[in-house]
N, C-alpha and C positions, 0 to 999 in steps of 0.2 A: 176610516174603513180599512180593514185588513186586505192586503193584496193576495189574490189567489195564486196558489202554487201551480207551476206549469209541469206537466208530466209528458214523458216520452215512452213510446213502445219499445219492446226489445229490438225490433227491426231497426228503428230509428237509432237506438244506441249502437247497434252493430255498424250502422252506416257512419255515424259520427266518428267512431274509433277505428273503423275499417278492420273489424275483427269478426270471428265466427261466433255462432250461437254458443258453442261449447266454451269459448273464452269468457263470454258474458256470464254463463252459468258458473264457471269456475270463480269469477270475481264475486258472485253472490255467495258461494260457499265459503270463500276466504274472508267474507265480511267487508269487501271493498266497496260494495254498493248494495243498497237495500231495495228489494223488490216489493211491489204492492200488487195485490190481486183484487179485482172488483168482485164483490159478492155475487155468487151465482155465475161467475165467468172464469174462463181459463186465461183471460188476457192478463199479461204482466205489464206493469208500468213502473217507471223510475222517475223520481223527482229531479227537476232541473238542477236544484241546489246540490243534490248528491252527485250529479254528473259533473258539475263545476268543481266539486271537491276532488273528484278523480283527476281532473285536468290539473288542478293545483298540486296534487301529489306527484304529478309527473308520469301518470299512466299514459304511455304513448300508443299511437296507432300501431296495431299489430303486436302490442306487448302482451305479457302474460298477466 
């Protein structure tokens, strides 16, 4: 059976990296992280695997 992917909200991502919302949005625009929107909702989610890739790339807390 396939393992379900874990998702985090934008606020959780901001807390993990200790960055502002504008920094997360900048990362999205630069293609550093992919956002997912639930159909019929404004809620933005991020895959745990993508967050782990950011960490591996060396995106640091407070970084651009």
